[in-house]
PDB file of N, CA, C and O in Angstrom:
ATOM      1  N   MET A   1     -23.962  -9.821  25.908  1.00  0.00           N
ATOM      2  CA  MET A   1     -23.344  -8.602  26.350  1.00  0.00           C
ATOM      3  C   MET A   1     -24.386  -7.622  26.882  1.00  0.00           C
ATOM      4  O   MET A   1     -24.132  -6.887  27.837  1.00  0.00           O
ATOM      5  N   ALA A   2     -25.566  -7.620  26.250  1.00  0.00           N
ATOM      6  CA  ALA A   2     -26.634  -6.733  26.709  1.00  0.00           C
ATOM      7  C   ALA A   2     -27.044  -7.083  28.135  1.00  0.00           C
ATOM      8  O   ALA A   2     -27.414  -6.199  28.908  1.00  0.00           O
ATOM      9  N   LYS A   3     -26.980  -8.371  28.492  1.00  0.00           N
ATOM     10  CA  LYS A   3     -27.328  -8.805  29.842  1.00  0.00           C
ATOM     11  C   LYS A   3     -26.383  -8.217  30.885  1.00  0.00           C
ATOM     12  O   LYS A   3     -26.740  -8.093  32.056  1.00  0.00           O
ATOM     13  N   MET A   4     -25.177  -7.855  30.453  1.00  0.00           N
ATOM     14  CA  MET A   4     -24.187  -7.273  31.357  1.00  0.00           C
ATOM     15  C   MET A   4     -24.211  -5.746  31.307  1.00  0.00           C
ATOM     16  O   MET A   4     -23.327  -5.091  31.858  1.00  0.00           O
ATOM     17  N   GLY A   5     -25.240  -5.172  30.637  1.00  0.00           N
ATOM     18  CA  GLY A   5     -25.374  -3.725  30.561  1.00  0.00           C
ATOM     19  C   GLY A   5     -24.472  -3.076  29.527  1.00  0.00           C
ATOM     20  O   GLY A   5     -24.247  -1.866  29.568  1.00  0.00           O
ATOM     21  N   MET A   6     -23.953  -3.871  28.598  1.00  0.00           N
ATOM     22  CA  MET A   6     -23.048  -3.341  27.575  1.00  0.00           C
ATOM     23  C   MET A   6     -23.819  -3.026  26.304  1.00  0.00           C
ATOM     24  O   MET A   6     -24.777  -3.720  25.964  1.00  0.00           O
ATOM     25  N   ASP A   7     -23.401  -1.977  25.602  1.00  0.00           N
ATOM     26  CA  ASP A   7     -24.003  -1.581  24.338  1.00  0.00           C
ATOM     27  C   ASP A   7     -23.507  -2.476  23.197  1.00  0.00           C
ATOM     28  O   ASP A   7     -24.190  -2.622  22.183  1.00  0.00           O
ATOM     29  N   ALA A   8     -22.341  -3.065  23.357  1.00  0.00           N
ATOM     30  CA  ALA A   8     -21.727  -3.883  22.305  1.00  0.00           C
ATOM     31  C   ALA A   8     -22.508  -5.180  22.097  1.00  0.00           C
ATOM     32  O   ALA A   8     -23.133  -5.707  23.017  1.00  0.00           O
ATOM     33  N   THR A   9     -22.451  -5.676  20.862  1.00  0.00           N
ATOM     34  CA  THR A   9     -23.125  -6.932  20.533  1.00  0.00           C
ATOM     35  C   THR A   9     -22.145  -8.050  20.202  1.00  0.00           C
ATOM     36  O   THR A   9     -22.513  -9.224  20.250  1.00  0.00           O
ATOM     37  N   HIS A  10     -20.900  -7.705  19.864  1.00  0.00           N
ATOM     38  CA  HIS A  10     -19.918  -8.708  19.444  1.00  0.00           C
ATOM     39  C   HIS A  10     -18.523  -8.353  19.955  1.00  0.00           C
ATOM     40  O   HIS A  10     -18.230  -7.198  20.264  1.00  0.00           O
ATOM     41  N   HIS A  11     -17.678  -9.369  20.034  1.00  0.00           N
ATOM     42  CA  HIS A  11     -16.259  -9.162  20.349  1.00  0.00           C
ATOM     43  C   HIS A  11     -15.473  -9.499  19.087  1.00  0.00           C
ATOM     44  O   HIS A  11     -15.640 -10.578  18.518  1.00  0.00           O
ATOM     45  N   VAL A  12     -14.621  -8.584  18.653  1.00  0.00           N
ATOM     46  CA  VAL A  12     -13.796  -8.783  17.458  1.00  0.00           C
ATOM     47  C   VAL A  12     -12.354  -8.981  17.908  1.00  0.00           C
ATOM     48  O   VAL A  12     -11.850  -8.234  18.746  1.00  0.00           O
ATOM     49  N   MET A  13     -11.693  -9.990  17.347  1.00  0.00           N
ATOM     50  CA  MET A  13     -10.299 -10.281  17.683  1.00  0.00           C
ATOM     51  C   MET A  13      -9.535 -10.429  16.375  1.00  0.00           C
ATOM     52  O   MET A  13      -9.983 -11.135  15.471  1.00  0.00           O
ATOM     53  N   VAL A  14      -8.375  -9.765  16.264  1.00  0.00           N
ATOM     54  CA  VAL A  14      -7.537  -9.880  15.068  1.00  0.00           C
ATOM     55  C   VAL A  14      -6.102 -10.191  15.483  1.00  0.00           C
ATOM     56  O   VAL A  14      -5.653  -9.817  16.567  1.00  0.00           O
ATOM     57  N   PHE A  15      -5.401 -10.882  14.594  1.00  0.00           N
ATOM     58  CA  PHE A  15      -4.004 -11.237  14.811  1.00  0.00           C
ATOM     59  C   PHE A  15      -3.210 -10.828  13.586  1.00  0.00           C
ATOM     60  O   PHE A  15      -3.718 -10.898  12.467  1.00  0.00           O
ATOM     61  N   PHE A  16      -1.968 -10.400  13.783  1.00  0.00           N
ATOM     62  CA  PHE A  16      -1.100  -9.998  12.688  1.00  0.00           C
ATOM     63  C   PHE A  16       0.149 -10.868  12.709  1.00  0.00           C
ATOM     64  O   PHE A  16       0.653 -11.224  13.774  1.00  0.00           O
ATOM     65  N   ALA A  17       0.646 -11.206  11.513  1.00  0.00           N
ATOM     66  CA  ALA A  17       1.858 -12.025  11.402  1.00  0.00           C
ATOM     67  C   ALA A  17       2.827 -11.373  10.432  1.00  0.00           C
ATOM     68  O   ALA A  17       2.416 -10.741   9.459  1.00  0.00           O
ATOM     69  N   ASP A  18       4.118 -11.530  10.701  1.00  0.00           N
ATOM     70  CA  ASP A  18       5.167 -11.066   9.803  1.00  0.00           C
ATOM     71  C   ASP A  18       5.084 -11.885   8.516  1.00  0.00           C
ATOM     72  O   ASP A  18       5.016 -13.113   8.565  1.00  0.00           O
ATOM     73  N   GLU A  19       5.091 -11.208   7.361  1.00  0.00           N
ATOM     74  CA  GLU A  19       4.957 -11.902   6.074  1.00  0.00           C
ATOM     75  C   GLU A  19       6.072 -12.906   5.823  1.00  0.00           C
ATOM     76  O   GLU A  19       5.825 -13.992   5.297  1.00  0.00           O
ATOM     77  N   LYS A  20       7.280 -12.555   6.191  1.00  0.00           N
ATOM     78  CA  LYS A  20       8.426 -13.417   5.888  1.00  0.00           C
ATOM     79  C   LYS A  20       8.586 -14.557   6.883  1.00  0.00           C
ATOM     80  O   LYS A  20       8.769 -15.708   6.485  1.00  0.00           O
ATOM     81  N   SER A  21       8.520 -14.250   8.158  1.00  0.00           N
ATOM     82  CA  SER A  21       8.796 -15.270   9.175  1.00  0.00           C
ATOM     83  C   SER A  21       7.548 -15.998   9.665  1.00  0.00           C
ATOM     84  O   SER A  21       7.638 -17.112  10.180  1.00  0.00           O
ATOM     85  N   GLY A  22       6.390 -15.374   9.506  1.00  0.00           N
ATOM     86  CA  GLY A  22       5.162 -15.964  10.026  1.00  0.00           C
ATOM     87  C   GLY A  22       4.979 -15.749  11.522  1.00  0.00           C
ATOM     88  O   GLY A  22       3.971 -16.167  12.093  1.00  0.00           O
ATOM     89  N   GLU A  23       5.953 -15.098  12.158  1.00  0.00           N
ATOM     90  CA  GLU A  23       5.888 -14.833  13.599  1.00  0.00           C
ATOM     91  C   GLU A  23       4.799 -13.800  13.903  1.00  0.00           C
ATOM     92  O   GLU A  23       4.532 -12.905  13.101  1.00  0.00           O
ATOM     93  N   ALA A  24       4.186 -13.939  15.060  1.00  0.00           N
ATOM     94  CA  ALA A  24       3.154 -12.992  15.489  1.00  0.00           C
ATOM     95  C   ALA A  24       3.751 -11.606  15.692  1.00  0.00           C
ATOM     96  O   ALA A  24       4.850 -11.463  16.228  1.00  0.00           O
ATOM     97  N   VAL A  25       3.014 -10.586  15.255  1.00  0.00           N
ATOM     98  CA  VAL A  25       3.388  -9.191  15.491  1.00  0.00           C
ATOM     99  C   VAL A  25       2.434  -8.698  16.570  1.00  0.00           C
ATOM    100  O   VAL A  25       1.234  -8.560  16.330  1.00  0.00           O
ATOM    101  N   SER A  26       2.961  -8.435  17.744  1.00  0.00           N
ATOM    102  CA  SER A  26       2.074  -8.080  18.849  1.00  0.00           C
ATOM    103  C   SER A  26       2.377  -6.719  19.459  1.00  0.00           C
ATOM    104  O   SER A  26       1.756  -6.346  20.454  1.00  0.00           O
ATOM    105  N   GLY A  27       3.306  -5.972  18.894  1.00  0.00           N
ATOM    106  CA  GLY A  27       3.599  -4.640  19.416  1.00  0.00           C
ATOM    107  C   GLY A  27       2.989  -3.573  18.539  1.00  0.00           C
ATOM    108  O   GLY A  27       3.038  -3.683  17.314  1.00  0.00           O
ATOM    109  N   GLY A  28       2.416  -2.546  19.128  1.00  0.00           N
ATOM    110  CA  GLY A  28       1.850  -1.445  18.364  1.00  0.00           C
ATOM    111  C   GLY A  28       0.406  -1.192  18.732  1.00  0.00           C
ATOM    112  O   GLY A  28      -0.064  -1.617  19.787  1.00  0.00           O
ATOM    113  N   LYS A  29      -0.306  -0.487  17.839  1.00  0.00           N
ATOM    114  CA  LYS A  29      -1.703  -0.119  18.073  1.00  0.00           C
ATOM    115  C   LYS A  29      -2.544  -0.529  16.876  1.00  0.00           C
ATOM    116  O   LYS A  29      -2.043  -0.629  15.756  1.00  0.00           O
ATOM    117  N   ALA A  30      -3.827  -0.766  17.122  1.00  0.00           N
ATOM    118  CA  ALA A  30      -4.758  -1.094  16.048  1.00  0.00           C
ATOM    119  C   ALA A  30      -6.135  -0.552  16.418  1.00  0.00           C
ATOM    120  O   ALA A  30      -6.468  -0.427  17.596  1.00  0.00           O
ATOM    121  N   ALA A  31      -6.936  -0.231  15.393  1.00  0.00           N
ATOM    122  CA  ALA A  31      -8.308   0.246  15.601  1.00  0.00           C
ATOM    123  C   ALA A  31      -9.191  -0.359  14.523  1.00  0.00           C
ATOM    124  O   ALA A  31      -8.709  -0.715  13.447  1.00  0.00           O
ATOM    125  N   ILE A  32     -10.476  -0.475  14.807  1.00  0.00           N
ATOM    126  CA  ILE A  32     -11.421  -1.031  13.845  1.00  0.00           C
ATOM    127  C   ILE A  32     -12.588  -0.061  13.682  1.00  0.00           C
ATOM    128  O   ILE A  32     -13.056   0.539  14.650  1.00  0.00           O
ATOM    129  N   LYS A  33     -13.047   0.079  12.445  1.00  0.00           N
ATOM    130  CA  LYS A  33     -14.225   0.896  12.160  1.00  0.00           C
ATOM    131  C   LYS A  33     -15.195   0.019  11.387  1.00  0.00           C
ATOM    132  O   LYS A  33     -14.815  -0.654  10.428  1.00  0.00           O
ATOM    133  N   VAL A  34     -16.449   0.032  11.812  1.00  0.00           N
ATOM    134  CA  VAL A  34     -17.490  -0.699  11.101  1.00  0.00           C
ATOM    135  C   VAL A  34     -18.045   0.258  10.065  1.00  0.00           C
ATOM    136  O   VAL A  34     -18.698   1.244  10.408  1.00  0.00           O
ATOM    137  N   LYS A  35     -17.786  -0.034   8.784  1.00  0.00           N
ATOM    138  CA  LYS A  35     -18.195   0.861   7.698  1.00  0.00           C
ATOM    139  C   LYS A  35     -19.716   0.932   7.615  1.00  0.00           C
ATOM    140  O   LYS A  35     -20.413  -0.067   7.787  1.00  0.00           O
ATOM    141  N   GLY A  36     -20.210   2.134   7.347  1.00  0.00           N
ATOM    142  CA  GLY A  36     -21.638   2.329   7.163  1.00  0.00           C
ATOM    143  C   GLY A  36     -22.400   2.575   8.451  1.00  0.00           C
ATOM    144  O   GLY A  36     -23.612   2.790   8.417  1.00  0.00           O
ATOM    145  N   GLN A  37     -21.719   2.548   9.584  1.00  0.00           N
ATOM    146  CA  GLN A  37     -22.383   2.820  10.852  1.00  0.00           C
ATOM    147  C   GLN A  37     -21.821   4.111  11.430  1.00  0.00           C
ATOM    148  O   GLN A  37     -20.636   4.413  11.291  1.00  0.00           O
ATOM    149  N   GLU A  38     -22.694   4.858  12.075  1.00  0.00           N
ATOM    150  CA  GLU A  38     -22.258   6.082  12.747  1.00  0.00           C
ATOM    151  C   GLU A  38     -21.376   5.690  13.925  1.00  0.00           C
ATOM    152  O   GLU A  38     -21.524   4.606  14.489  1.00  0.00           O
ATOM    153  N   GLY A  39     -20.489   6.550  14.279  1.00  0.00           N
ATOM    154  CA  GLY A  39     -19.685   6.271  15.462  1.00  0.00           C
ATOM    155  C   GLY A  39     -18.200   6.329  15.178  1.00  0.00           C
ATOM    156  O   GLY A  39     -17.764   6.359  14.027  1.00  0.00           O
ATOM    157  N   LYS A  40     -17.443   6.345  16.242  1.00  0.00           N
ATOM    158  CA  LYS A  40     -15.993   6.451  16.154  1.00  0.00           C
ATOM    159  C   LYS A  40     -15.375   5.063  16.031  1.00  0.00           C
ATOM    160  O   LYS A  40     -15.980   4.072  16.439  1.00  0.00           O
ATOM    161  N   PRO A  41     -14.166   4.993  15.466  1.00  0.00           N
ATOM    162  CA  PRO A  41     -13.470   3.704  15.440  1.00  0.00           C
ATOM    163  C   PRO A  41     -13.226   3.216  16.871  1.00  0.00           C
ATOM    164  O   PRO A  41     -12.996   4.018  17.776  1.00  0.00           O
ATOM    165  N   ALA A  42     -13.275   1.917  17.064  1.00  0.00           N
ATOM    166  CA  ALA A  42     -13.000   1.324  18.371  1.00  0.00           C
ATOM    167  C   ALA A  42     -11.524   0.956  18.438  1.00  0.00           C
ATOM    168  O   ALA A  42     -11.007   0.264  17.561  1.00  0.00           O
ATOM    169  N   MET A  43     -10.856   1.421  19.479  1.00  0.00           N
ATOM    170  CA  MET A  43      -9.461   1.044  19.661  1.00  0.00           C
ATOM    171  C   MET A  43      -9.409  -0.420  20.070  1.00  0.00           C
ATOM    172  O   MET A  43     -10.146  -0.853  20.955  1.00  0.00           O
ATOM    173  N   LEU A  44      -8.538  -1.176  19.422  1.00  0.00           N
ATOM    174  CA  LEU A  44      -8.357  -2.577  19.770  1.00  0.00           C
ATOM    175  C   LEU A  44      -7.304  -2.664  20.867  1.00  0.00           C
ATOM    176  O   LEU A  44      -6.226  -2.082  20.747  1.00  0.00           O
ATOM    177  N   MET A  45      -7.611  -3.378  21.917  1.00  0.00           N
ATOM    178  CA  MET A  45      -6.668  -3.549  23.020  1.00  0.00           C
ATOM    179  C   MET A  45      -5.810  -4.778  22.762  1.00  0.00           C
ATOM    180  O   MET A  45      -6.289  -5.782  22.234  1.00  0.00           O
ATOM    181  N   GLN A  46      -4.546  -4.692  23.135  1.00  0.00           N
ATOM    182  CA  GLN A  46      -3.672  -5.844  22.975  1.00  0.00           C
ATOM    183  C   GLN A  46      -4.109  -6.925  23.954  1.00  0.00           C
ATOM    184  O   GLN A  46      -4.272  -6.672  25.148  1.00  0.00           O
ATOM    185  N   MET A  47      -4.297  -8.137  23.429  1.00  0.00           N
ATOM    186  CA  MET A  47      -4.725  -9.292  24.220  1.00  0.00           C
ATOM    187  C   MET A  47      -3.848 -10.468  23.823  1.00  0.00           C
ATOM    188  O   MET A  47      -4.112 -11.134  22.822  1.00  0.00           O
ATOM    189  N   GLY A  48      -2.824 -10.720  24.589  1.00  0.00           N
ATOM    190  CA  GLY A  48      -1.883 -11.778  24.225  1.00  0.00           C
ATOM    191  C   GLY A  48      -1.163 -11.391  22.951  1.00  0.00           C
ATOM    192  O   GLY A  48      -0.556 -10.323  22.879  1.00  0.00           O
ATOM    193  N   GLU A  49      -1.225 -12.252  21.939  1.00  0.00           N
ATOM    194  CA  GLU A  49      -0.580 -11.963  20.655  1.00  0.00           C
ATOM    195  C   GLU A  49      -1.534 -11.312  19.664  1.00  0.00           C
ATOM    196  O   GLU A  49      -1.172 -11.114  18.505  1.00  0.00           O
ATOM    197  N   GLY A  50      -2.747 -10.976  20.098  1.00  0.00           N
ATOM    198  CA  GLY A  50      -3.719 -10.361  19.205  1.00  0.00           C
ATOM    199  C   GLY A  50      -4.254  -9.063  19.777  1.00  0.00           C
ATOM    200  O   GLY A  50      -3.767  -8.557  20.788  1.00  0.00           O
ATOM    201  N   TYR A  51      -5.270  -8.534  19.103  1.00  0.00           N
ATOM    202  CA  TYR A  51      -5.920  -7.289  19.497  1.00  0.00           C
ATOM    203  C   TYR A  51      -7.422  -7.531  19.475  1.00  0.00           C
ATOM    204  O   TYR A  51      -7.921  -8.213  18.580  1.00  0.00           O
ATOM    205  N   GLY A  52      -8.153  -6.985  20.441  1.00  0.00           N
ATOM    206  CA  GLY A  52      -9.585  -7.211  20.491  1.00  0.00           C
ATOM    207  C   GLY A  52     -10.348  -5.998  20.981  1.00  0.00           C
ATOM    208  O   GLY A  52      -9.794  -5.110  21.629  1.00  0.00           O
ATOM    209  N   ALA A  53     -11.651  -5.980  20.654  1.00  0.00           N
ATOM    210  CA  ALA A  53     -12.540  -4.910  21.114  1.00  0.00           C
ATOM    211  C   ALA A  53     -13.974  -5.403  21.045  1.00  0.00           C
ATOM    212  O   ALA A  53     -14.309  -6.288  20.258  1.00  0.00           O
ATOM    213  N   ASP A  54     -14.810  -4.815  21.881  1.00  0.00           N
ATOM    214  CA  ASP A  54     -16.240  -5.059  21.820  1.00  0.00           C
ATOM    215  C   ASP A  54     -16.845  -4.002  20.908  1.00  0.00           C
ATOM    216  O   ASP A  54     -16.564  -2.813  21.062  1.00  0.00           O
ATOM    217  N   VAL A  55     -17.675  -4.430  19.956  1.00  0.00           N
ATOM    218  CA  VAL A  55     -18.282  -3.506  19.001  1.00  0.00           C
ATOM    219  C   VAL A  55     -19.784  -3.770  18.902  1.00  0.00           C
ATOM    220  O   VAL A  55     -20.258  -4.859  19.225  1.00  0.00           O
ATOM    221  N   LYS A  56     -20.514  -2.766  18.454  1.00  0.00           N
ATOM    222  CA  LYS A  56     -21.950  -2.908  18.225  1.00  0.00           C
ATOM    223  C   LYS A  56     -22.169  -3.084  16.727  1.00  0.00           C
ATOM    224  O   LYS A  56     -21.821  -2.208  15.935  1.00  0.00           O
ATOM    225  N   LEU A  57     -22.743  -4.216  16.344  1.00  0.00           N
ATOM    226  CA  LEU A  57     -23.018  -4.489  14.938  1.00  0.00           C
ATOM    227  C   LEU A  57     -24.520  -4.472  14.717  1.00  0.00           C
ATOM    228  O   LEU A  57     -25.286  -5.040  15.497  1.00  0.00           O
ATOM    229  N   GLU A  58     -24.927  -3.811  13.641  1.00  0.00           N
ATOM    230  CA  GLU A  58     -26.335  -3.724  13.287  1.00  0.00           C
ATOM    231  C   GLU A  58     -26.529  -4.374  11.931  1.00  0.00           C
ATOM    232  O   GLU A  58     -25.710  -4.185  11.032  1.00  0.00           O
ATOM    233  N   GLY A  59     -27.599  -5.136  11.771  1.00  0.00           N
ATOM    234  CA  GLY A  59     -27.870  -5.777  10.493  1.00  0.00           C
ATOM    235  C   GLY A  59     -27.093  -7.073  10.331  1.00  0.00           C
ATOM    236  O   GLY A  59     -26.350  -7.489  11.220  1.00  0.00           O
ATOM    237  N   MET A  60     -27.281  -7.701   9.176  1.00  0.00           N
ATOM    238  CA  MET A  60     -26.675  -9.008   8.921  1.00  0.00           C
ATOM    239  C   MET A  60     -25.280  -8.930   8.319  1.00  0.00           C
ATOM    240  O   MET A  60     -24.429  -9.763   8.630  1.00  0.00           O
ATOM    241  N   MET A  61     -25.032  -7.951   7.468  1.00  0.00           N
ATOM    242  CA  MET A  61     -23.740  -7.855   6.783  1.00  0.00           C
ATOM    243  C   MET A  61     -23.028  -6.581   7.226  1.00  0.00           C
ATOM    244  O   MET A  61     -23.618  -5.501   7.245  1.00  0.00           O
ATOM    245  N   ASN A  62     -21.765  -6.720   7.579  1.00  0.00           N
ATOM    246  CA  ASN A  62     -20.968  -5.575   8.014  1.00  0.00           C
ATOM    247  C   ASN A  62     -19.624  -5.608   7.312  1.00  0.00           C
ATOM    248  O   ASN A  62     -19.093  -6.680   7.024  1.00  0.00           O
ATOM    249  N   THR A  63     -19.080  -4.440   7.037  1.00  0.00           N
ATOM    250  CA  THR A  63     -17.743  -4.317   6.450  1.00  0.00           C
ATOM    251  C   THR A  63     -16.863  -3.635   7.479  1.00  0.00           C
ATOM    252  O   THR A  63     -17.249  -2.631   8.077  1.00  0.00           O
ATOM    253  N   PHE A  64     -15.668  -4.194   7.680  1.00  0.00           N
ATOM    254  CA  PHE A  64     -14.752  -3.669   8.683  1.00  0.00           C
ATOM    255  C   PHE A  64     -13.551  -3.025   8.016  1.00  0.00           C
ATOM    256  O   PHE A  64     -13.069  -3.497   6.987  1.00  0.00           O
ATOM    257  N   GLU A  65     -13.078  -1.951   8.610  1.00  0.00           N
ATOM    258  CA  GLU A  65     -11.856  -1.284   8.168  1.00  0.00           C
ATOM    259  C   GLU A  65     -10.927  -1.265   9.381  1.00  0.00           C
ATOM    260  O   GLU A  65     -11.260  -0.696  10.420  1.00  0.00           O
ATOM    261  N   ILE A  66      -9.766  -1.892   9.239  1.00  0.00           N
ATOM    262  CA  ILE A  66      -8.821  -1.966  10.352  1.00  0.00           C
ATOM    263  C   ILE A  66      -7.587  -1.157  10.014  1.00  0.00           C
ATOM    264  O   ILE A  66      -6.980  -1.341   8.959  1.00  0.00           O
ATOM    265  N   GLY A  67      -7.223  -0.270  10.906  1.00  0.00           N
ATOM    266  CA  GLY A  67      -6.016   0.533  10.752  1.00  0.00           C
ATOM    267  C   GLY A  67      -5.014   0.136  11.820  1.00  0.00           C
ATOM    268  O   GLY A  67      -5.385  -0.150  12.958  1.00  0.00           O
ATOM    269  N   THR A  68      -3.740   0.121  11.446  1.00  0.00           N
ATOM    270  CA  THR A  68      -2.711  -0.275  12.405  1.00  0.00           C
ATOM    271  C   THR A  68      -1.513   0.660  12.363  1.00  0.00           C
ATOM    272  O   THR A  68      -1.259   1.340  11.369  1.00  0.00           O
ATOM    273  N   LYS A  69      -0.809   0.673  13.439  1.00  0.00           N
ATOM    274  CA  LYS A  69       0.521   1.262  13.529  1.00  0.00           C
ATOM    275  C   LYS A  69       1.281   0.291  14.429  1.00  0.00           C
ATOM    276  O   LYS A  69       1.298   0.440  15.651  1.00  0.00           O
ATOM    277  N   LEU A  70       1.907  -0.702  13.805  1.00  0.00           N
ATOM    278  CA  LEU A  70       2.540  -1.786  14.539  1.00  0.00           C
ATOM    279  C   LEU A  70       3.972  -1.446  14.912  1.00  0.00           C
ATOM    280  O   LEU A  70       4.374  -0.286  14.827  1.00  0.00           O
ATOM    281  N   GLU A  71       4.751  -2.446  15.327  1.00  0.00           N
ATOM    282  CA  GLU A  71       6.111  -2.253  15.848  1.00  0.00           C
ATOM    283  C   GLU A  71       7.020  -1.429  14.946  1.00  0.00           C
ATOM    284  O   GLU A  71       7.865  -0.677  15.433  1.00  0.00           O
ATOM    285  N   ASP A  72       6.850  -1.567  13.621  1.00  0.00           N
ATOM    286  CA  ASP A  72       7.748  -0.869  12.695  1.00  0.00           C
ATOM    287  C   ASP A  72       7.394   0.607  12.516  1.00  0.00           C
ATOM    288  O   ASP A  72       8.120   1.332  11.837  1.00  0.00           O
ATOM    289  N   GLY A  73       6.296   1.063  13.111  1.00  0.00           N
ATOM    290  CA  GLY A  73       5.909   2.472  13.056  1.00  0.00           C
ATOM    291  C   GLY A  73       5.142   2.878  11.812  1.00  0.00           C
ATOM    292  O   GLY A  73       4.698   4.023  11.723  1.00  0.00           O
ATOM    293  N   LYS A  74       4.966   1.971  10.835  1.00  0.00           N
ATOM    294  CA  LYS A  74       4.234   2.300   9.606  1.00  0.00           C
ATOM    295  C   LYS A  74       2.730   2.227   9.849  1.00  0.00           C
ATOM    296  O   LYS A  74       2.236   1.315  10.512  1.00  0.00           O
ATOM    297  N   LYS A  75       2.005   3.215   9.295  1.00  0.00           N
ATOM    298  CA  LYS A  75       0.549   3.190   9.364  1.00  0.00           C
ATOM    299  C   LYS A  75       0.028   2.356   8.202  1.00  0.00           C
ATOM    300  O   LYS A  75       0.483   2.501   7.068  1.00  0.00           O
ATOM    301  N   ARG A  76      -0.920   1.492   8.491  1.00  0.00           N
ATOM    302  CA  ARG A  76      -1.534   0.643   7.465  1.00  0.00           C
ATOM    303  C   ARG A  76      -3.046   0.659   7.647  1.00  0.00           C
ATOM    304  O   ARG A  76      -3.562   0.853   8.747  1.00  0.00           O
ATOM    305  N   GLN A  77      -3.742   0.447   6.519  1.00  0.00           N
ATOM    306  CA  GLN A  77      -5.191   0.359   6.588  1.00  0.00           C
ATOM    307  C   GLN A  77      -5.666  -0.681   5.620  1.00  0.00           C
ATOM    308  O   GLN A  77      -6.868  -0.921   5.512  1.00  0.00           O
TER     309      GLN A  77
END
């Protein structure tokens, strides 16, 4: 990614499924925050049935916090 002039080091992709039916949940919004790093949460863009974003990761171990507001309108973290 650095070769393309991007600050990001990794691409993160997440998928959500309905607990009962197992069907993909692809409507709504999602964001990811890398815990312990300065900076704003990255908005995840809808990509097919999942959500993705380019993020900058520093160090070997990272903890992620993902917040969502999916089709049902409920906020989750």
